[in-house]
C-alpha positions in Angstrom: 71.2 101.0 112.6 71.7 97.7 111.3 73.3 97.3 107.7 73.4 94.1 105.9 76.0 94.5 103.1 77.6 92.3 100.4 81.3 92.4 100.9 82.1 93.5 97.2 81.3 97.1 98.3 82.9 97.0 101.6 86.1 99.1 100.4 83.9 101.9 99.4 81.0 101.7 102.2 83.3 101.3 105.0 85.3 104.6 104.5 82.0 106.5 104.3 80.5 105.4 107.6 82.4 107.6 110.0 81.1 110.9 108.2 77.5 109.4 107.9 77.7 108.5 111.6 78.8 112.0 112.7 76.3 113.9 110.3 73.3 111.8 111.7 74.3 111.1 115.3 73.9 107.4 115.0 76.2 104.2 114.7 76.1 101.8 112.0 76.2 98.1 113.1 77.7 96.3 109.6 77.6 92.6 108.8 79.8 91.8 105.8 79.0 88.6 103.9 77.8 87.6 100.3 74.5 88.4 99.3 73.0 85.0 99.2 74.3 84.5 102.7 72.7 87.6 103.8 69.5 86.5 102.1 69.7 83.4 104.2 69.9 85.2 107.5 67.2 87.6 106.6 64.9 84.6 105.6 65.9 83.0 109.0 64.6 85.7 110.9 67.4 88.3 111.3 66.6 91.9 111.0 68.3 94.9 109.4 67.5 98.3 108.9 69.2 98.9 105.5 70.6 96.5 102.8 73.2 96.5 100.3 73.0 93.6 98.0 73.3 92.2 94.4 70.5 92.7 92.0 69.4 89.0 92.0 69.0 88.8 95.8 67.3 92.1 95.8 64.7 91.4 93.4 63.8 87.9 95.4 63.3 90.1 98.2 61.1 92.4 96.2 59.2 89.7 95.0 58.4 88.4 98.6 57.6 91.7 100.0 60.7 91.7 102.0 61.9 95.3 100.6 59.9 98.4 100.7 58.8 98.9 97.1 60.7 101.7 95.5 63.1 102.0 97.9 65.8 100.1 95.9 68.4 102.0 94.1 71.4 101.1 92.2 74.5 102.2 93.6 77.3 100.8 91.7 78.5 97.8 89.1 81.3 95.5 89.5 83.2 93.6 87.0 84.7 90.1 87.8 88.4 90.2 86.9 91.7 88.3 87.3 94.5 89.2 89.6 98.3 88.4 90.4 100.6 89.1 93.2 102.0 92.6 92.7 105.1 92.6 90.6 104.4 89.3 89.2 104.1 88.7 85.3 100.7 89.3 84.1 99.4 86.5 81.8 97.7 87.3 78.5 93.8 87.0 79.1 92.7 89.0 76.3 90.6 86.7 74.3 88.7 83.5 75.9 91.5 81.1 74.5 94.2 83.1 75.9 92.3 83.1 79.4 92.0 79.5 78.9 95.6 79.0 78.4 96.4 81.1 81.4 94.4 79.4 83.7 95.6 76.0 82.6 99.2 77.0 83.0 98.9 78.5 86.3 100.4 76.3 89.4 97.3 77.2 91.5 94.1 79.2 91.2 91.8 81.1 93.8 88.2 81.9 93.4 85.1 82.1 95.6 83.5 78.8 96.6 80.4 78.5 94.7 78.8 76.9 97.6 79.2 80.3 99.6 76.8 81.9 97.1 79.1 84.7 96.0 78.3 85.9 92.2 81.8 85.5 90.8 82.4 82.3 92.4 78.9 81.1 90.9 79.7 82.5 87.6 83.2 81.3 87.4 82.3 77.7 88.2 79.8 77.6 85.4 82.6 79.4 83.1 85.1 76.5 83.8 82.3 74.0 82.7 81.7 75.6 79.7 85.4 75.9 79.0 85.8 72.3 79.5 88.4 72.7 81.8 86.5 72.3 85.5 88.4 69.3 86.6 91.9 70.5 85.9 91.2 74.1 87.5 89.3 72.6 90.6 92.1 70.2 91.2 94.3 73.2 91.8 91.9 75.6 93.3 92.2 77.1 96.7 89.0 78.7 98.3 89.0 81.4 100.6 86.8 81.1 103.6 83.1 82.3 103.3 82.8 85.9 102.6 86.5 86.0 102.3 89.0 87.2 99.6 90.3 85.0 96.8 93.4 87.6 96.4 94.6 86.6 100.1 96.4 83.6 98.4 98.6 85.9 95.9 100.9 87.6 98.3 101.6 84.2 100.2 102.4 82.4 96.9 99.9 80.0 97.4 98.1 80.9 94.2 99.3 82.4 90.9 95.8 83.8 89.8 92.8 84.9 91.8 89.3 85.5 90.5 86.6 87.9 91.9 85.1 91.2 91.7 87.6 93.9 91.3 86.8 95.9 94.4 87.1 92.4 96.4 90.3 91.9 94.6 92.0 95.4 95.2 90.7 94.8 99.0 93.8 92.9 99.5 97.3 94.5 99.9 99.9 93.3 97.5 97.5 92.3 94.5 97.4 93.9 91.0 94.5 93.4 88.6 95.5 91.9 85.2 92.1 92.7 83.7 88.3 91.6 83.3 87.1 88.6 81.8 87.4 89.0 78.2 85.0 89.4 75.5 81.8 87.5 75.7 83.0 86.3 79.1 82.8 89.8 80.7 80.2 89.6 83.8 79.1 92.8 85.8 77.4 92.3 89.1 74.9 95.3 89.9 74.6 96.2 93.7 71.6 97.6 95.1 70.7 99.6 98.4 67.2 99.0 99.7 65.2 99.5 102.8 63.7 96.2 104.2 59.9 96.1 104.9 60.4 95.7 108.6 63.1 98.2 109.2 62.9 99.9 112.4 64.8 103.0 111.1 63.4 103.7 107.4 64.3 107.6 107.6 67.7 106.9 108.5 68.2 104.0 106.0 66.9 106.4 103.0 69.4 108.8 104.3 72.2 106.3 104.0 70.9 105.3 100.6 71.2 109.0 99.5 74.8 109.3 101.0 75.7 106.3 98.8 74.9 108.3 95.5 76.5 111.8 96.3 79.2 112.8 94.0 81.9 111.9 96.6 80.7 108.7 97.1 80.5 108.1 93.4 84.0 109.1 93.0 85.1 106.7 95.8 83.3 103.9 93.9 85.4 104.4 90.7 88.6 104.8 92.8 87.8 101.5 94.1 87.1 99.8 90.9 83.2 100.1 90.6 81.1 101.9 88.4 78.6 104.0 90.2 74.9 103.8 89.5 
């Protein structure tokens, strides 16, 4: 079965795959990428049997008839957060003003390239504009490769702060979460599992969705920094 999945949930879905494959006598072929990149691939004619995408992309596909009506199910929500290298001092980001100071004082920052379509990168780029510090921050920003992890630059010392969704930050060894974006800047991305209208295996896709909503799966979501749906 072919699964297209947003990378933000990779740390949870990947460990669940072996037991699902064993229980259903199948093999999952998973493509991990940002939801907008997966949408482009679907719109370009590629096929998948099951999807895990953010709510915005799911709604786009629902509106166009690309998803079986009523098959979409919220599986988790993920907050955008700030991280540092494990053991490094954690800056004060408790208020919008404190976050602004921390960003300006950092030697280098990493967040996902908005052009790659990731929700946290798009949001953070707009937030920098709203805060009036886009030029200063982007002059010292390192973007990970498309569908990559901004935290990869923390253990190497190439960045002092990384911004991404919590499970994506935790996917990188040697990284510690400072906290979510403060106050009114807080942003949560909702992830949805669904069945494409042209799925070749809709029954198996439905079983996969159900497996992501079991108590065991929900406990794993929480352990990996997501709030289960």
